[in-house]
Structure formats: structure tokens, C-alpha cells
N, C-alpha and C positions, 0 to 999 in steps of 0.2 A: 194571375195577370188577368186584366179584363180586355175582353175583344170589343168593347164599346168605346166610343168618345167619351171621355171624362175632362173635367175642368182641370186646368194645369195646377193652380194654386186655391185651395179652399181654407176655410177657417179652421182653427185647431179644435179638434173633436175631444173634450175632456168630460169625464164623469162628474156631475156637480156633487158637492158636498151638502148634505141635508142635516142641519143642526136643529136640535130640539132646546130651547131655551127655557129653562124653569125659574121664574122669579115674579114675585108680586108687584115689583116697583116696574110700572110701565115705562117711565121715563128712561131708566137704566136699559130695559130691553129694547126700546125704540133706538138708542144711542148704539148698542151692539149691533142691531140689524142693520143700521145704516153703515156702520163700520164695516161689517161682513160684506156687504153689497159692492164695495170699492176693493175687495181683494182681487188678486191676480187671478186665483182659481174661481170658478163659478161656485157660490154659496147661497143655498136657500135655507132661510130661518123660519122655523115654526115656534110658537111660543105657548107657555102653560104657565098659570098662576099657582098651582099647587101641586104636590107630589101626587095626589090621586089622579089629577087631570093629566099629568104627564104619563103616569103608567097606563091610562086608557088610551093616550095618543099612540103610545108605543104599541099597542095591541093592533092597531090598524093603519100604521104607517112605517115605511122603511126610514130608518134614521141611521146616519154615519157617526153622530156624536151627540152626547148629551152635556149641557152645561147648566149647572144648578146652583142657586144661592144655598147658603147653610140654613138660613132662619127661614122656613116656610110655614104656612099657616097650619098644616095638619101633620107634618113630621119634620125633622132636621133632615139636611142633606145627605147625611151619611146613612140616615135610615133608608132614604130613598135609593141610595147606592146599593145597599144590601138588596133591596127589592128588584132593582134593574138586573143585578148580577144573577139573581135566581133565575131570571128568565132569558137574559142576553148576557152570556158570560164574556162575550169578546167586544162589546160594544164600548168605545172610548168614553170615558166619564169624567169631566173637568169640574172641580167644585170651585165655585166663584163667591166666596163669602164677601158680604158688605163690611163687616166688621172682622177682619182676620185676627187669629191670634196663634202663638205659637203651640198652644195645647190643641186647637182645633186642626192646625197643620199637621201636628205630629200624629194625631189620631186617623186623620184622613189618609196620609201617605201609609201609615201601619195598616190601615184597611185595604189598600191596594187601588186607590183611585188613581186614574190615568195621569192627571196633573192637578195642581193647587195653584190657582190665580187669584189673588184678592183682587176686589174691584179697584182698589186704589193704583194698581199698576196700569188701569187704562184699558179701554176697548181694543186698541190695536195690538197691545201685548195678548191680550185674550185670544184675538183672531189668529195671531201667528203661532201661539201654542196649541190651539186647537187643530189647526191646518197640518201642523208638524205631528200631532197625535194621530190623526186619520191617515197620513202618508205612511207612518210608521206601521200601524195595524194593517193597513192594504198591502204594503210591501210583504209583511210577515205572512199574511194569508196566501199571496201570489206564490211565494216560495213554498210554503207549505203544501199548496195544491200541486206545484211542480214536483216536489219530492214524492209526494203521494202518487202521481201520475207514473213516475218511474217505478216506484215499489209495487204498484199493483198493475202495470202493463203487462198484457199478456205474453209480449215477447220478452225472451231473455235479453238483459242488457247487461253489459260488463264494460270496465275500463281496464286497460292494460298498460303498464309503464313501459319505458324505451327497451326494458331487458326482457319483455314478454311475460312479465308476471301480474296477476290479477292485484288490483288495488280497489275494486269494487266489483260486486255482482249484485243484482236484485234477486228476489227470491225465486222469480219465474226462471231465471238463468240457472240458478243452482238446482232447482226441482228437474229442469230438463236433462241434467247430467247425473241425477240421483245422489247429490250432495247437499250438505249444509252450506249457506255462504261462507261461514266462518273457515269451512275446511278448504274452500278454494282460494281464499285471500293469500297471497303470497305464493301460491302454486304457479307453474309455468303453464302455458297454453298447450305445450305438447302433451299434457296429461290427459287432454279431453280429445284426442285423435288417435287412430290406430297408426301402429308403426310404419305401415306402407304408404300413409298419407302425409306423415310429417314432413318428408322431402318436398312435397308439392306445395303445401302451405309455407314453408320457409324459402323455397326457392323461385317460387312464381307468384304465388298470391301477395305476401308481404312486400317483395319488391315493387309489384304494381302500386300497392297502396302507397308507398313511400313515394314513387315518382308521381302518380296522378292524384293522390290524395283520398281516393275511395276505391272500393272493389264491392261488387255484388255478385254472388253466384250460390252454388250448391257444393256442400262438402259433407262429409261422413262424421258424425260425432260419436265418441265412446263414452258410454255410460259408466258408472261406478262399478255396476255388476257385471261388465264385459260385454253388454250388448251394444249394438250400433244402430244408428238412425240416420235418415237423409235430412240435412238441415239447410234451410234458407238463410245464407250468411252474408251480412253486410259489414264492411269495415271502413271506417274513416279516421284520418289522422286529426289530432289537436294542434294547437299552436305550440305546445311544450313537448311534442314528440309522442304523446301517448295515443293509444288506439282506442276508439269506441267500437264496440262490437255489439251488434244486434243479431239474434238467432231464433229461429223458429223451426219447429219440428213438422216437415212437410212430408214425412214417409207416406202419408195417407194423400195421393195426388189430388182428390177433390177438396180435401181440407187445405192443401198447400195452395191450391188455386183460390180459394176463398181468403187464405191468409195474405198472400201475394197482393190481392186487391186493396188491402187495407195497409196503407203506408202511413204509419202513425208516429213513430217516436221522435218528437222534437223535443230535445233536452236543452234546458237554458244554460247548463253547465258546460256546454261545448265550447271549445276555444275559437272555432270559426264563427263567423257572424252568420246567424240562421233567421230565417223569417218564414211567415206563411201570408198569403193573400188571398182574399175571398174572390168569389165569382165577379164581383163588381170592381176588382181592381185595387181594392183597400187594404191596407196592412191589418191583418188580424192579430198577428203575434211577431215580436222581435225578441231576441235574447240579449243578454247585456252585452255581448261582442258587437253585435249589430249595432245598438246603441251608441256604444262607444267609438266605433268606427264614424259614425255620422255626426257626432257631437251633440246630439239631442237627447232629452231623456225618453225612455220607452213610452210613455204615456203621451209625449209630444207627437209621436209617430203613429201609434195604432189607431186606426180609424180614418187615416188619411190616404188619399189616393197616391199610389206610386210616383206620380209625377211631382209629389212634393219633395223627392229626393232624385229622381233619375231625370236625365235631360230627355227631350222628344225622341231623338234617335234610338234611345236605349228602351224607351216606352214602346215603340213600333216594333222592335226586334223581339221584346218580350211577348207582344201579341201574336207575332208571327210564329213564334215558338209554342205558344199555347195551340194555336191553330194546326200546327203540325203534329202535336201530341194527340190532339182530338180527332185527327183525320182517320179516315178508314183505311187510308192506304200505308198506315205504319202500326206495328205493334210495339214501337218504343215507349218506354215510360219516363225516360230521362232525356234531358237535352242540356248542353252547356253553351252559352253565348256570352258575349262581352257587354259589360254595361259601364255607364259612368255615373258615379255617385257624387252629388254635391253636397258637402258637409256644411255644418251651421257656420263656419267661418269662410265659405266661399271656395274652399278648396275642391277640386276635382279628382276624383279618385278613379283610376282605370282597374275594374274589377272583372272577374271571371264569375258568372252566376249558374250554378249546377242546379236545375229545376227538376222537379217530379210533380206529377199530377196528385191531387189529393184524391182519395177513393171517392168515385162518383156515388152519388145519392140517387138510386132509382134511375141510373143512366143519366143523371144531370151533372154538369160541370159544377164543382165546388170550390175550385181554386187550385193553387200550387203551394209548394214548399221549396225553399231555396237555400242553398249554402254559398255564401259569398266569399272569395278570395281576392285580397289586394294584388293585383298584377302590375301595379305601375313600373316597379323596377324591372320585372321581367320585359315589359313592353320596351322600356328604355334601352335594355340589353339587346332586345331583338332589332331594333331601329339602328343601334350602333353596329350590329353584326350585319344588317343590310348595307349599311354604308361600306363597310369594308369588303363585303362580297361584290358590291357595285364596283368598287375601285379595282378589286382583283380581276373581274371579268373585262373590264376597259383597258387593262394593260396589254400591250402589244406583244409581250414576251410570256413564256409559259412559266407558270407557277406551280410549285410541288410541295409536299411535306413528307418527310420520313419518320418512323419511330426510332426508337433507340437501337434497334436490331438491324436499321437499314431497309426496313420493309415500306413499300409505298403506300401511304395513308389517303393521299388526295392529289388530284392532278386537276389544274384548270389550263386549258389549252389558250393559246393566244386569243384576242378579241375575234370574234366572227367565225372561229374555227371550231367544228365539232370533234374533231381528233387532234391528239397531241401532235408535237412536231417530229415524233418517231413513227407515226402512221397509227398508233393504237389508239382505240377509244379509252377514254378515262377508266371506264369500269373494267376493262381488260388489263390494266395495270396496278388498280388499287388491290392490295393484299399480296403483290408480287415483290420479290427482293430487287433491289436497284440494279443488281447485277444483270438483269434481263435487257437493260438498255446502257450499261456501262461496262468498260473493260476493268479488270483487276487493277491495272496501274493507275487508272483514274479514281477508282475507289480508294486506293491506299493514299493518293494525294488528298482526297477528300477527308479521309479519316485524320491525316496529319493537321489539316487546316482545322478541323472541328477539336481536335486536342489543344491547338494553340489558342483557340476561342476560349475553351473552358478553363485553361490556365492562366488567361489574362483578363481581369475584371474590366480594364479600360478599353478592351477591344470587343466590339460588338458585331462586326461583319468582317466577311472574307471573300476573296474572289480568287479564281483560278480558271484555267482554260483546260478543257477536256473534250473529248469526242462522244456524242451519243450514237448507239447502234439503232437504225431504224428496223421497222417490221420486216422490210425487203432485206435487210442485211447491209444497208448503205452506212456510211459514217459522215456525220456532220460536226463540224467545230462548232463549239459553244463555250460562251463565257459564263461560268457559274457564280452566282452571288449567293452566298450562304449565311445564315444566322441561326443560333441555337435557341430552341424553344424554351420558355421558362421552366426550370425544373418543377417537379411535382412537391407534394407537402414534405415529403421525406428528404427533399434536396437532390434527388437523383435526375440524371439526365433523361430527358423525353424524347429527344430527336431533334430533326432539323427542319426549317423551310428554306426554300431556294427560288431562286428566278434563273431560268435558263435563256440566254440571249444567243440566237444564232449569229455567228461570225463569220460565215462562209463568204459573204461579200466583202468582209473587211480583210480576211485572209487573201482573197482573190486580189484586192488593192495592194496589199503589203506584197504579194508576189510581183504584181506588175511593177509596184515602185521599186523593188529590189532589181527588177530587170533593167528598168529604165535608169536606176542609179549606176548599174554596171556599165550601160551604154554611155551615160554622161562621164563616168570615170574614163573610159577608153577615149571619149572625145576630148576630155580635159588633158589627157596625156598627149593626143595629137598636138592640141593647141599649145600646150606647155613645151613640148619637144620639137615636133615636126615643123612647126611655123617659126617658134622663138628663135631656133638655131639659125636658119637662113636669114633671118632679120639681123641677127647679131653679125653675121658675116657681111651683109649690106653695109651695116653702119660702120664696120671696120674699114671697108673699101672706101666709103665716103670720108673717113678722117684722112686716109692716105692721100686722097685727091685733093683734099683742102691743103694738106701740107706741101703738095707738090705745086699747087698754084696754077694748075692746066685748065681749070674750068671757071666760069662765069660764077661769082659769088651768089647772085639771085637763084641761078639754077641749083647751086648747092643748098641754099636755105629751103628751096622748094622740096629737094630730096630729103633734107632733114626733117622737114614738117611731116612729110609722108611716113617716115620711119617713126616718128613719135605718134602719129596717128594709129599706125598699125600696133604699136606697142600699147597704146590705151585701148584699143580693140582687144586685144588678146587678154589683158588684164581683166576688162570687162566680161569676156566670154568665160574666163575662168571663175569670175564670181557668179555669174549666172549658173553655170555647171554645178557649182558647189552649194548655191542656195536651193536645195530641194527639198528640205524637211517640212512637209505640210502641217505638222503640229508643233509650234514653238514650245521650247522648253522654258517655261516661265517661272519667275522667282520676284520678290520684292527688289526692285532697283530704285536707288536714290537719283533722281533725275538730275539734280544740280551736280553731284560728283561725277556723273557719267558725262554731262556736256564738258565740264572742265577736262576730262581725260581726252575726250574727242577733240577739242580745241588744240590740245598740245600735239596731237598726232596728224593733224591737216595743215597743209601750207596756207597760212593765213595772211601773209605778207604784212601789211600795215593795218589790218582790220583790228576791231575790238570787240570784246563780248560783254554783255551784262546779262546776269542770271537773276531772275525775279521769281523763282520757285522754290519751294522746300517739299514738294510733292514727292511720294514714294509711290511708284507704279508697278503694277505686276506685269513683266514684259521677258521675252527672250534677251538677255544682256547682249549677246553678240549681234543680233540681229537689230536691237534698238541702236547698238552702236554704228552700225553700217547707215542706218536710216539718217542718223544725226550727222554723221561725217558727210553724206551725200548733200543734206540741206546746207550745211556749213560751206562745202565747197561750191554749192550752186551760188550763195549769196556772195562769196568772195570774188568769184571769177564775173559773176554777171551783175552784180549789184552796185559796183563803183560807179559814180556819176562825174561829170565834168566839174561841177561845183565842188564835190568831195576830193577830186585830184587837186584843184585849184587851191582849196584850202590846205591840202598837204604841202604843195610847193611853197606856200606862204608860211606855214608852222609845221616844220618836219615833225614835231611831237604830236599832231593831231592824227587821228585815224582816218584812213581812207574810207572806211564804211564800219558801222557798228551794228552788231548782231545781238538781238534781244531773245531770251528764252524765258517764258514766263507762264502763269496759270491763266485759263479762260475763266471768264465771268461766270459765276454760278448760275446765271439766268441762262447762259448760252448752253452749256453741256459740261460734263466731266471730261477734262482733257488739258492739253498745253498748247503753246504755239510757239513757232520760231519765226522771227520777223527781222528785217532789216531797213535801213533808212536810204537804201540806194534807188536804183531808176525804177523799180517795180516791174510788173508784168502787165502788159496791155490786156484790158477787159476782155477783148475779143478772143485772147489766145490763152485764158485761164482755163477754159473746158478741155484742151487737148495738151496741156503741157506734160501730163503724165503718161502720153501715148509714146511708144518706141519711136525715136527719131527726134524727140524734142527734150533737150536735157542740158545738163550743165557741163558736162565732161567731154563734149565733142563725140560721144558714141551715140547718143540718142537714147541711152538707157538709164542715166543717173536717177532721174525723177520716176521713171516707171518701176525702178528698183524699190524707191520709197513707197510708191503706191502699193506695191506687191508686199512689201514687209508689213505695212499697216493693215492690209486686207488680211494676211495671215493671222494677225492678232485679233480680228474682229473690229478694227478701229476704221474711221473714215477720215482722209486727208483732203483738205479742201484749201484752194489758192485764192487769196483775196488781196486787198490792198491794206498795207500797214498804216498805223498813225501818222507815220512821217512820209507817206507817199510811197514807200518800199513794197517789197514783195512780204508776204505774211502767209504762211503755212499752219492751218489750224489742224489739230488732230483731236477728234472727237471719240467717244465711247470707250476711253480709256478707264481701265480698273485702277481707280485710287485706292491704295490700301492704307494710307497714312501720311503723316508729316514727319519730316526729320527735323531733329533738334540738335543743337551743338553738343558734340561728344557722343551722339547716338550712334550704333553700328548698324550696318544693312542688314 
């Protein structure tokens, strides 16, 4: 990496192709030169009119390819080819005769010319064929140099398969251990280490390489003659699971120091993308894997500044990394940081770059070598994990996980708490059996629930109540929601995760509610027995007085009204005492069917009902029945008008009042209404009709009970004016679960 400012994007740096064209036909030579100048790759054309002139030019100029006519003034093209091969055995030679023939073509190909292109095929074809010939020769040369570098490297280099057996060793590697290369091929690496060191390599070093991708350090090598030596050892993994191993003999500490300063082996055959960058921040080398990752050819990358492929933040992180490695404050030779590589098709790949300094030259920085790994998927998994961790950390309940043996593997306390609900710090519980915070009875319950989960594919979760034992020995009631972890690769049970919710407040409310219910039951008994019996006695005496005729009828009617009033109050008080369940037991209820049932069980006199709904709502059937009966009674008792009564007197078949039950408009809200065409409710009184003391039944509680039942369901009841001027009660926030159809069952 460069620590200077460099241009973000520059022109492509490509080695030009220099062509020597031998032909006495100047017009053809000019046409070819003009065509070559228009090639995508830079091509420089030199010309010669004879074979002798061409041979002389070759002595003084570097040429990448020679193109020759067959008929030359001083010798034919094949004679020139023989002369060129004598001095330049790898120079591409393209024969381009003006008058081609099968005989000449056969002789040329048999002689070994690189290509045969008659002039009749055109200058463009000639251009393309010679560019291909040069590329082929260059690629072959690069590969040969790379293989030669590996074979002649001073470091021992080997390649091992996933079973730990050698599939390649260079001569230096074999010499280091005292073997011939062929002897080591197929042998296991354990052959080259003392028995006492094999376990360290197998159990510590190789797992590190598999987990982190590479390892650097010192080990003890075992030679064929039984002697040992200290080796500087580096291991790295390839994409297909093989291991690249580089070894140096560093028994001599001074020699080891000099060897460690020379970090050299960059092998093009590595599976991971590898590169080197010079001191100016320009790519000096990339291997095939690096080129494939970016989508560019290698010669499109080499020579260009790193900003050609890396975004600006990545370039800046690279420069900071180089400064750190060059600092006098550190002895580190390697650094890892993250970069973003932009490919030829615009894709941005998140990568991890493992960087090492190239050996210094007379104390001067020469650049770096790096191995790149695509971590896009890993970063995505990390982000997903972070999201889940954030969710868990914001849950107000405690989250935990257990392994298959019931040992706590993780504890996440409720949000903003550093300790668990049992008073332990998470690290105090991790690794302990769950019995440290649970009794055996609760453990047995949990195990039964887990067995039921594992035995039912359609069941994913289970809940049960239990107690946790705190650090101080206290017991807290909890509701435990559990789920089984996904099985391992062999299908075996791996453990559970769970959420603990403290239900101490709920249990206290349940105890309070139980006590309250007991008091209400006693109260209901008093109302039902101690008050109703004297009232029955009073009503009996009233009947006897009426039969005797000793009292004024008006007085008797007043006493009878008082008795009826007391009976209604007793019934209402009993209703209130029994209406004490705070959580409705809801189920799908066909609203039309329920209204029909309620109408049959309420004294409706001469009223009529119209049902304009097919809604199925989620409600407590018994409590919704009471709500509807109260609204029906309210309409029948208070809704009849003088006009309605007059119509009834004139037409005995007409209804005194009509009650309508229907759906609210979708624009209004989810719910239904109960309306009548009676006298209605004055606007000034609509806000207080649901208060105790204002109601339909003479007790002052009828509509108050309606409001209470609606509130228990999470609904809102509102009084307004109906379409015909009567009273209209709208219930909103109702859970509509469907629509009934003829023949449907509830």
C-alpha cells in the first residue's frame, strides 16, 4: 500500500506489443501497420524489406512477434524462420504469404511456425492472430517463471490434501528433511515430526489454521536420519481444503533472523486471492484467484493504483495499516483489516485482507503482500446475529439456553439489569446445572414438556409455571416459555432456549382476586338469602292486605312498586357480584344468532328487531349476551314514543318500536351498532348515561354494566343518534374473525 496521495482512477497500464513486419510490399506493410494501430492493445510496428534486414533489426531491438512474407528478395520465409529460431527460440513467428498454397502451408506448419495467415485473409485477421500468439507465449512464460520460482525457492514448499498427505513438495522441502520429493508424495505429515510434537501439531496448530486460515510459528522437524532441527513454519488453507506449507531451517538463530526478514513465497496456484503492491501503491502481482474475484484480467490490474479496485475508506485503512507496520512502536509483521473490492460488474465485495510487509531493501519500504478472503456472507451473518442479540437485550424478561444435559450455556438478564432474576451474575451461572436455580419437581415438569415438544412436530413451544431459587434462597414464581434448539447434524437433541417471566405480581393479583371473589360470594349469599326472604314475606303480606280491602289501592300500588324496585336491585346486585372475571373467555360468536337468542329471552312487548349483520366476532359469549340483553331492554323500556304508541293503537299489528343490529361502516371502525327508532337520548346526557344511576332498568346500573363488559373486551361503546332519531349504541375495536354463511357452524 502507498502512504502517498494517489489518483483514484488512471489509464490502464499494458505492455505494448512490438511487431517486426518483413515484406518488400510497402503498401501491404502500411495497411497492416494502420490496422495494428487500431487494435485494443497497444501495438508498435517495425518494418524490414528483406530477411537480412530483419535479422539485423533483431540484434538491436526487443521484438514480441515477427510477421514475414514467404517470397523475400534474399531468402524465403521458412529460411528466415530457421535463422530466427537459431537465435530466438521462443519468438512468435507468423508466416503471411502473398500467394499461399497448401504445400507452403504444410511445410510451414511442419517446420513449427507459430501461425500461418495468407494475405488474402486480411490485415484484421492477421492482427487478431498475432495478438493471440503473443498472449499465449507470454502466459506460458509467466507460468514457467512461477513454477521455476517455486522449484528454485530457498524455502521448502509443500501442498497437503485434507487428509494431511503430501500431494506436492519442491526440492528444497525434500532436501530439508533428507528425502527425495517422490518419497514424500503420499506420505502423512506426521512422518516429519517427533512423536512428542505430533499431538501439538494435530490438536493446536492445525485447528488454528482451519479456524483462522493461517498460522506462523516455530516447530521441530524430523529428518530422515533421525536428527531434528528448528523450523520456521507457516501454514495457510486453500479453497478446496488443502494446506500450503512453507518451512525454513532456522536452527542457526542469526540465519533464522535473516530468513525471517525475507518474506517471499507468493504462489499463483494458491486458492485464495493473493497480491503484492509496490511502495507507490500500485499492484505489482495478482494471482488467478484475485483476478477471478474482481472480474478483470491480471494484466488489467497489474500496474494500476489500488484505488482502481478499492473504495476510498479501504485505501485509507490500508495506508494506516502500513504506517502501523512500519512504526518503531511495533514488532508486528502482519495485520488484518477489512476492505471493499469493487468488481468489473459493479458488485461490492466485503473482504478480509491479511497483509505482510515485503522485506525491506536497505531499510526502505518496498510494499506489501496480501491474502484476501471474501467475508460478505460472514458479515451478513454477523449483522443478523447482532439484530437477534439486540432484540434479546431489549426483552424485559430473562432469556437463557441449556444444553442437552441441562447445563446453562447462556443467560441474558432483563433489559437494563446486570444480574439475573435470581441474583446471580450471568458468568456465575454459565456452566452450572439448572438445578442450582430450580427444584427437582420443576425440572421434572420441564423435562416432560421437552419430551412432548420433541414428540410432536406440529408443536414448537411450551409454557409452564415454576419457581426459581434466588442466590439468597428466596423463591419467585415464573412462567417459563421454552423451545427446543434445532438438532445437530446427526439429528440429536442439542438443548433448549427459554424465556422466564416473573409472575409474582400476577400471582398476588390472583390471590387478591380469589379473596375478593370469596367476599363477593358471601355478599351474594347475603343478598340472595338474607334480603330476598324478608322481601318475599313483605310481598305475601301485601297480597293478603289487598284481598282484605282494608287499605287504599294507591298506597298498595306504591308498596308494590317499592317491592318490585327492591327485587330489581337484588337481581342487579347479584349480577354485579357474579360479573368479576377480568379476563373474558373469548371464542368466535355469530352475532346474528346471538341477537336472535337474546330477543327471545327478553320481555320485548310489541317491539320488533331487524338484524343486518353476518359478522362473527371474538367475544365471551355469556358476557356479550348480557350486554345485548341490557341494550334490548333499554330500547324497549325507554325508546317507545307517543307517535309509535299512536300507530300501535291504530294498527295493532305494527311494532311499538323497531330495534336494528348491524355492522359499522368500514370507514368508521371494526364493530357493530344497536339502534332503535324511538325517542333517543338527549345530546347533553349522552356523556353520562353509562354512569351508575343512569340506566334502563330502574337500578342505575344497566348501561354501566354494558360499558363494563365492553371495556373488559377492549371495546369502546358510544351513544349517539340513530338514523331515525332514536338511540344508537356503537361498539368499536371489536375483533372481527369472519362472516357467517347459510349452513355454517359457529
